[in-house]
BALOBA-1460 file (C-alpha; in Angstrom, 3 decimals):
// residues 257
<rec num="1" residu="x" x="33.620" y="58.648" z="-5.333"/>
<rec num="2" residu="x" x="34.319" y="55.275" z="-6.718"/>
<rec num="3" residu="x" x="37.548" y="52.782" z="-6.729"/>
<rec num="4" residu="x" x="38.723" y="50.754" z="-9.206"/>
<rec num="5" residu="x" x="40.276" y="48.023" z="-7.464"/>
<rec num="6" residu="x" x="37.377" y="46.244" z="-6.130"/>
<rec num="7" residu="x" x="36.928" y="42.280" z="-5.000"/>
<rec num="8" residu="x" x="34.409" y="40.168" z="-3.506"/>
<rec num="9" residu="x" x="34.905" y="38.945" z="-0.372"/>
<rec num="10" residu="x" x="32.613" y="36.364" z="1.248"/>
<rec num="11" residu="x" x="31.058" y="33.906" z="3.904"/>
<rec num="12" residu="x" x="27.589" y="32.619" z="4.180"/>
<rec num="13" residu="x" x="26.309" y="35.798" z="5.578"/>
<rec num="14" residu="x" x="28.081" y="38.355" z="4.162"/>
<rec num="15" residu="x" x="29.385" y="39.625" z="1.325"/>
<rec num="16" residu="x" x="31.688" y="42.713" z="0.842"/>
<rec num="17" residu="x" x="33.884" y="44.298" z="-2.075"/>
<rec num="18" residu="x" x="37.217" y="44.844" z="-0.819"/>
<rec num="19" residu="x" x="39.322" y="47.774" z="-1.704"/>
<rec num="20" residu="x" x="43.132" y="48.376" z="-2.140"/>
<rec num="21" residu="x" x="41.981" y="51.688" z="-0.334"/>
<rec num="22" residu="x" x="42.318" y="51.413" z="3.758"/>
<rec num="23" residu="x" x="38.442" y="51.140" z="4.590"/>
<rec num="24" residu="x" x="37.820" y="53.559" z="7.248"/>
<rec num="25" residu="x" x="34.037" y="53.161" z="7.511"/>
<rec num="26" residu="x" x="32.327" y="49.349" z="6.896"/>
<rec num="27" residu="x" x="28.512" y="49.693" z="5.846"/>
<rec num="28" residu="x" x="26.301" y="47.182" z="6.126"/>
<rec num="29" residu="x" x="23.481" y="46.577" z="4.065"/>
<rec num="30" residu="x" x="20.370" y="44.770" z="4.532"/>
<rec num="31" residu="x" x="17.420" y="43.716" z="1.687"/>
<rec num="32" residu="x" x="13.721" y="44.427" z="1.210"/>
<rec num="33" residu="x" x="11.269" y="41.337" z="2.289"/>
<rec num="34" residu="x" x="12.434" y="38.407" z="-0.814"/>
<rec num="35" residu="x" x="15.268" y="40.632" z="-1.826"/>
<rec num="36" residu="x" x="18.766" y="39.601" z="-1.603"/>
<rec num="37" residu="x" x="22.603" y="41.084" z="-1.326"/>
<rec num="38" residu="x" x="22.698" y="41.580" z="-5.422"/>
<rec num="39" residu="x" x="20.546" y="44.964" z="-4.722"/>
<rec num="40" residu="x" x="23.287" y="46.390" z="-3.524"/>
<rec num="41" residu="x" x="26.309" y="44.430" z="-5.708"/>
<rec num="42" residu="x" x="26.791" y="48.438" z="-7.613"/>
<rec num="43" residu="x" x="27.020" y="50.481" z="-4.549"/>
<rec num="44" residu="x" x="30.801" y="49.909" z="-3.744"/>
<rec num="45" residu="x" x="31.773" y="51.766" z="-7.405"/>
<rec num="46" residu="x" x="28.993" y="54.171" z="-6.180"/>
<rec num="47" residu="x" x="30.240" y="54.898" z="-2.248"/>
<rec num="48" residu="x" x="33.506" y="56.700" z="-1.272"/>
<rec num="49" residu="x" x="36.721" y="54.504" z="-1.349"/>
<rec num="50" residu="x" x="37.273" y="54.906" z="2.197"/>
<rec num="51" residu="x" x="33.678" y="53.182" z="2.900"/>
<rec num="52" residu="x" x="33.751" y="49.529" z="2.658"/>
<rec num="53" residu="x" x="30.223" y="48.104" z="1.463"/>
<rec num="54" residu="x" x="28.962" y="45.231" z="3.230"/>
<rec num="55" residu="x" x="26.280" y="43.683" z="1.863"/>
<rec num="56" residu="x" x="24.114" y="40.631" z="4.274"/>
<rec num="57" residu="x" x="22.621" y="37.830" z="2.980"/>
<rec num="58" residu="x" x="20.154" y="36.515" z="4.200"/>
<rec num="59" residu="x" x="19.014" y="32.447" z="4.180"/>
<rec num="60" residu="x" x="16.457" y="31.926" z="1.908"/>
<rec num="61" residu="x" x="17.361" y="33.814" z="-1.507"/>
<rec num="62" residu="x" x="20.402" y="33.923" z="-4.007"/>
<rec num="63" residu="x" x="22.803" y="31.577" z="-2.778"/>
<rec num="64" residu="x" x="21.331" y="30.665" z="0.256"/>
<rec num="65" residu="x" x="18.087" y="29.481" z="-1.226"/>
<rec num="66" residu="x" x="17.945" y="26.172" z="-0.068"/>
<rec num="67" residu="x" x="18.289" y="27.516" z="3.766"/>
<rec num="68" residu="x" x="15.245" y="27.623" z="5.599"/>
<rec num="69" residu="x" x="14.560" y="31.874" z="6.114"/>
<rec num="70" residu="x" x="13.965" y="33.844" z="10.077"/>
<rec num="71" residu="x" x="10.340" y="34.452" z="10.422"/>
<rec num="72" residu="x" x="10.866" y="36.182" z="13.915"/>
<rec num="73" residu="x" x="12.904" y="39.396" z="13.539"/>
<rec num="74" residu="x" x="13.998" y="39.115" z="17.135"/>
<rec num="75" residu="x" x="15.932" y="35.965" z="16.437"/>
<rec num="76" residu="x" x="17.418" y="37.135" z="13.178"/>
<rec num="77" residu="x" x="18.759" y="40.544" z="14.992"/>
<rec num="78" residu="x" x="20.252" y="38.425" z="18.341"/>
<rec num="79" residu="x" x="21.637" y="35.939" z="14.992"/>
<rec num="80" residu="x" x="23.266" y="38.775" z="13.232"/>
<rec num="81" residu="x" x="24.428" y="40.536" z="16.003"/>
<rec num="82" residu="x" x="27.103" y="37.524" z="16.356"/>
<rec num="83" residu="x" x="28.252" y="37.192" z="12.741"/>
<rec num="84" residu="x" x="28.896" y="40.885" z="12.363"/>
<rec num="85" residu="x" x="30.651" y="41.360" z="15.523"/>
<rec num="86" residu="x" x="33.968" y="40.100" z="14.361"/>
<rec num="87" residu="x" x="34.181" y="43.495" z="11.801"/>
<rec num="88" residu="x" x="32.752" y="45.880" z="14.184"/>
<rec num="89" residu="x" x="36.389" y="46.920" z="14.168"/>
<rec num="90" residu="x" x="36.131" y="50.006" z="12.537"/>
<rec num="91" residu="x" x="33.661" y="52.382" z="12.034"/>
<rec num="92" residu="x" x="30.453" y="51.258" z="10.669"/>
<rec num="93" residu="x" x="27.409" y="51.751" z="9.859"/>
<rec num="94" residu="x" x="24.182" y="50.516" z="8.511"/>
<rec num="95" residu="x" x="21.720" y="51.105" z="5.881"/>
<rec num="96" residu="x" x="18.138" y="49.323" z="5.525"/>
<rec num="97" residu="x" x="15.427" y="49.549" z="3.080"/>
<rec num="98" residu="x" x="11.690" y="48.410" z="4.008"/>
<rec num="99" residu="x" x="12.251" y="45.332" z="5.976"/>
<rec num="100" residu="x" x="15.881" y="45.665" z="5.780"/>
<rec num="101" residu="x" x="15.497" y="49.338" z="7.185"/>
<rec num="102" residu="x" x="13.544" y="47.754" z="10.489"/>
<rec num="103" residu="x" x="16.179" y="45.115" z="10.657"/>
<rec num="104" residu="x" x="18.742" y="47.830" z="10.928"/>
<rec num="105" residu="x" x="17.409" y="49.648" z="13.295"/>
<rec num="106" residu="x" x="16.823" y="46.595" z="15.625"/>
<rec num="107" residu="x" x="20.441" y="45.266" z="14.784"/>
<rec num="108" residu="x" x="21.869" y="49.220" z="15.957"/>
<rec num="109" residu="x" x="19.639" y="49.000" z="19.325"/>
<rec num="110" residu="x" x="20.887" y="45.198" z="19.805"/>
<rec num="111" residu="x" x="24.738" y="46.031" z="19.190"/>
<rec num="112" residu="x" x="24.597" y="48.337" z="21.694"/>
<rec num="113" residu="x" x="22.720" y="46.583" z="24.063"/>
<rec num="114" residu="x" x="24.686" y="43.540" z="23.508"/>
<rec num="115" residu="x" x="28.285" y="44.922" z="22.579"/>
<rec num="116" residu="x" x="28.317" y="48.635" z="23.825"/>
<rec num="117" residu="x" x="28.555" y="49.595" z="19.927"/>
<rec num="118" residu="x" x="26.576" y="52.265" z="18.220"/>
<rec num="119" residu="x" x="26.797" y="52.597" z="14.177"/>
<rec num="120" residu="x" x="28.140" y="56.394" z="12.989"/>
<rec num="121" residu="x" x="25.303" y="56.663" z="11.347"/>
<rec num="122" residu="x" x="22.139" y="54.601" z="10.391"/>
<rec num="123" residu="x" x="20.036" y="55.216" z="6.778"/>
<rec num="124" residu="x" x="16.703" y="54.181" z="6.775"/>
<rec num="125" residu="x" x="14.552" y="53.817" z="3.538"/>
<rec num="126" residu="x" x="11.195" y="53.126" z="2.709"/>
<rec num="127" residu="x" x="10.085" y="51.847" z="6.419"/>
<rec num="128" residu="x" x="7.695" y="54.239" z="8.698"/>
<rec num="129" residu="x" x="9.263" y="54.865" z="12.213"/>
<rec num="130" residu="x" x="8.678" y="51.822" z="14.260"/>
<rec num="131" residu="x" x="6.411" y="53.082" z="17.059"/>
<rec num="132" residu="x" x="3.915" y="53.919" z="14.392"/>
<rec num="133" residu="x" x="0.892" y="51.312" z="14.166"/>
<rec num="134" residu="x" x="0.791" y="49.556" z="11.031"/>
<rec num="135" residu="x" x="-2.699" y="50.278" z="9.449"/>
<rec num="136" residu="x" x="-2.672" y="47.054" z="7.506"/>
<rec num="137" residu="x" x="-4.305" y="43.965" z="8.132"/>
<rec num="138" residu="x" x="-2.173" y="41.083" z="9.083"/>
<rec num="139" residu="x" x="-1.189" y="39.209" z="5.866"/>
<rec num="140" residu="x" x="1.534" y="36.382" z="6.495"/>
<rec num="141" residu="x" x="-1.273" y="33.722" z="6.973"/>
<rec num="142" residu="x" x="-3.007" y="34.111" z="3.996"/>
<rec num="143" residu="x" x="-3.457" y="31.669" z="1.604"/>
<rec num="144" residu="x" x="-1.130" y="31.150" z="-1.501"/>
<rec num="145" residu="x" x="-3.492" y="33.240" z="-3.819"/>
<rec num="146" residu="x" x="-4.596" y="36.004" z="-1.612"/>
<rec num="147" residu="x" x="-0.510" y="36.270" z="-0.316"/>
<rec num="148" residu="x" x="0.292" y="37.196" z="-3.767"/>
<rec num="149" residu="x" x="-2.458" y="39.403" z="-4.807"/>
<rec num="150" residu="x" x="-2.265" y="41.147" z="-1.985"/>
<rec num="151" residu="x" x="1.679" y="41.369" z="-2.016"/>
<rec num="152" residu="x" x="1.293" y="42.999" z="-5.523"/>
<rec num="153" residu="x" x="-1.692" y="45.278" z="-4.978"/>
<rec num="154" residu="x" x="0.611" y="46.930" z="-1.532"/>
<rec num="155" residu="x" x="3.993" y="46.972" z="-3.549"/>
<rec num="156" residu="x" x="3.551" y="45.729" z="-7.427"/>
<rec num="157" residu="x" x="7.354" y="44.246" z="-7.007"/>
<rec num="158" residu="x" x="7.062" y="40.780" z="-7.612"/>
<rec num="159" residu="x" x="8.094" y="40.594" z="-11.901"/>
<rec num="160" residu="x" x="5.530" y="38.346" z="-13.951"/>
<rec num="161" residu="x" x="8.517" y="36.319" z="-14.851"/>
<rec num="162" residu="x" x="8.587" y="34.700" z="-11.535"/>
<rec num="163" residu="x" x="5.106" y="35.052" z="-10.796"/>
<rec num="164" residu="x" x="4.052" y="33.208" z="-14.222"/>
<rec num="165" residu="x" x="7.346" y="30.328" z="-13.141"/>
<rec num="166" residu="x" x="5.952" y="27.436" z="-10.325"/>
<rec num="167" residu="x" x="9.219" y="26.423" z="-10.004"/>
<rec num="168" residu="x" x="10.488" y="30.065" z="-8.944"/>
<rec num="169" residu="x" x="7.231" y="30.780" z="-6.914"/>
<rec num="170" residu="x" x="7.877" y="27.125" z="-5.313"/>
<rec num="171" residu="x" x="11.780" y="29.011" z="-4.033"/>
<rec num="172" residu="x" x="10.634" y="32.531" z="-3.726"/>
<rec num="173" residu="x" x="6.871" y="32.194" z="-2.288"/>
<rec num="174" residu="x" x="8.647" y="30.872" z="1.278"/>
<rec num="175" residu="x" x="11.011" y="33.727" z="1.557"/>
<rec num="176" residu="x" x="8.431" y="36.032" z="0.946"/>
<rec num="177" residu="x" x="5.715" y="34.673" z="3.666"/>
<rec num="178" residu="x" x="8.700" y="34.493" z="6.012"/>
<rec num="179" residu="x" x="9.431" y="37.506" z="5.625"/>
<rec num="180" residu="x" x="6.049" y="39.447" z="5.673"/>
<rec num="181" residu="x" x="6.011" y="36.819" z="8.790"/>
<rec num="182" residu="x" x="8.757" y="38.719" z="10.342"/>
<rec num="183" residu="x" x="7.140" y="42.163" z="9.515"/>
<rec num="184" residu="x" x="3.558" y="41.008" z="10.842"/>
<rec num="185" residu="x" x="4.977" y="39.874" z="14.202"/>
<rec num="186" residu="x" x="6.999" y="42.293" z="15.182"/>
<rec num="187" residu="x" x="6.500" y="44.282" z="18.338"/>
<rec num="188" residu="x" x="8.338" y="47.451" z="19.385"/>
<rec num="189" residu="x" x="9.489" y="47.818" z="22.221"/>
<rec num="190" residu="x" x="10.451" y="51.537" z="23.644"/>
<rec num="191" residu="x" x="14.402" y="51.861" z="24.555"/>
<rec num="192" residu="x" x="16.469" y="54.821" z="24.565"/>
<rec num="193" residu="x" x="17.095" y="56.738" z="21.079"/>
<rec num="194" residu="x" x="20.404" y="55.825" z="19.077"/>
<rec num="195" residu="x" x="23.013" y="58.038" z="19.590"/>
<rec num="196" residu="x" x="23.767" y="58.671" z="16.280"/>
<rec num="197" residu="x" x="22.443" y="60.631" z="12.987"/>
<rec num="198" residu="x" x="19.511" y="58.794" z="11.213"/>
<rec num="199" residu="x" x="18.854" y="59.580" z="7.650"/>
<rec num="200" residu="x" x="15.235" y="58.546" z="6.436"/>
<rec num="201" residu="x" x="14.890" y="58.179" z="2.871"/>
<rec num="202" residu="x" x="11.680" y="57.476" z="0.639"/>
<rec num="203" residu="x" x="9.444" y="57.521" z="-2.677"/>
<rec num="204" residu="x" x="7.237" y="60.275" z="-3.554"/>
<rec num="205" residu="x" x="4.580" y="58.213" z="-4.861"/>
<rec num="206" residu="x" x="5.273" y="55.572" z="-2.162"/>
<rec num="207" residu="x" x="1.528" y="54.844" z="-0.876"/>
<rec num="208" residu="x" x="3.293" y="52.647" z="2.061"/>
<rec num="209" residu="x" x="5.244" y="55.157" z="3.601"/>
<rec num="210" residu="x" x="4.534" y="59.172" z="3.936"/>
<rec num="211" residu="x" x="6.921" y="62.233" z="4.594"/>
<rec num="212" residu="x" x="5.655" y="62.345" z="8.027"/>
<rec num="213" residu="x" x="6.144" y="58.862" z="8.691"/>
<rec num="214" residu="x" x="9.696" y="59.013" z="7.765"/>
<rec num="215" residu="x" x="10.083" y="62.421" z="10.157"/>
<rec num="216" residu="x" x="8.811" y="60.619" z="13.009"/>
<rec num="217" residu="x" x="12.065" y="58.609" z="13.215"/>
<rec num="218" residu="x" x="13.209" y="61.546" z="14.762"/>
<rec num="219" residu="x" x="12.723" y="60.548" z="18.532"/>
<rec num="220" residu="x" x="14.592" y="57.405" z="18.040"/>
<rec num="221" residu="x" x="17.900" y="59.732" z="17.908"/>
<rec num="222" residu="x" x="19.292" y="62.031" z="20.171"/>
<rec num="223" residu="x" x="21.460" y="63.463" z="17.212"/>
<rec num="224" residu="x" x="20.045" y="64.847" z="13.562"/>
<rec num="225" residu="x" x="17.276" y="63.717" z="11.568"/>
<rec num="226" residu="x" x="17.471" y="63.966" z="7.666"/>
<rec num="227" residu="x" x="14.397" y="63.354" z="5.612"/>
<rec num="228" residu="x" x="14.566" y="63.295" z="1.981"/>
<rec num="229" residu="x" x="11.828" y="61.740" z="-1.170"/>
<rec num="230" residu="x" x="13.131" y="61.256" z="-3.922"/>
<rec num="231" residu="x" x="11.038" y="60.368" z="-7.204"/>
<rec num="232" residu="x" x="9.563" y="57.152" z="-7.307"/>
<rec num="233" residu="x" x="7.287" y="54.975" z="-5.320"/>
<rec num="234" residu="x" x="8.272" y="52.185" z="-2.911"/>
<rec num="235" residu="x" x="10.912" y="51.127" z="-4.610"/>
<rec num="236" residu="x" x="12.358" y="53.971" z="-6.348"/>
<rec num="237" residu="x" x="15.882" y="53.156" z="-4.672"/>
<rec num="238" residu="x" x="15.997" y="50.816" z="-8.034"/>
<rec num="239" residu="x" x="16.251" y="54.047" z="-10.423"/>
<rec num="240" residu="x" x="17.458" y="56.241" z="-8.409"/>
<rec num="241" residu="x" x="20.307" y="54.384" z="-7.293"/>
<rec num="242" residu="x" x="22.836" y="57.356" z="-8.143"/>
<rec num="243" residu="x" x="21.060" y="59.644" z="-6.466"/>
<rec num="244" residu="x" x="20.244" y="58.176" z="-3.359"/>
<rec num="245" residu="x" x="24.305" y="57.186" z="-2.989"/>
<rec num="246" residu="x" x="25.237" y="60.661" z="-4.094"/>
<rec num="247" residu="x" x="23.210" y="62.188" z="-1.000"/>
<rec num="248" residu="x" x="24.389" y="59.306" z="1.346"/>
<rec num="249" residu="x" x="28.318" y="59.812" z="0.237"/>
<rec num="250" residu="x" x="27.882" y="63.389" z="1.467"/>
<rec num="251" residu="x" x="26.790" y="62.425" z="4.561"/>
<rec num="252" residu="x" x="29.361" y="59.531" z="4.733"/>
<rec num="253" residu="x" x="32.242" y="62.151" z="3.875"/>
<rec num="254" residu="x" x="31.081" y="64.376" z="6.519"/>
<rec num="255" residu="x" x="31.974" y="61.831" z="8.800"/>
<rec num="256" residu="x" x="35.129" y="60.812" z="7.123"/>
<rec num="257" residu="x" x="36.715" y="64.362" z="6.860"/>
């Protein structure tokens, strides 16, 4: 499932690994809150060679850290639709974790509305179905200290090296707050289910997303829903990356064959 002849090409929004193999499917990967395209840096080596991995780099992070991040999911999805339109010239799929999962879902719906196209597969990770209400209080308007403390309690994912470095926090905090604002102000609008299979993944010890909440994605597809849990918490996909990509590869190979 690997390809040895990979090169990296990028523009402002998209970073993709091009292979000498003729790609037959393009997989767009969208990161979690505060995360960037680097989270998917190794994916092209662990997926079938016919799959071209296209990593989405959102403003405000990594090489785009000087840019203002989006605070409204609707605006981001509309912009992303225009960004990826030239690259929907072959079958495509979306993967997103947590915030990225919600972006992927709304992006799939916007692409359908605006372009009349549908992904061949939607891969959802670490996110309850969008029609389910958020049980937690709003976070995005809390003062910095309380905002960070609550995030650590919910996710325990902000590295100490960042928390203890004022300069890094000055860069990282606005991105986190912007991403949380997108989550907190999101309003689900009912629409027809997507005409593509959905896979919904989570961690066995994830306190944020239950198996029942993953299974609730069933109402958003006219095709099949596959749910699976991997060992770990909300960010299980870091330690279980190889296992996750093996499972995803099975679905992709089934479509490619």
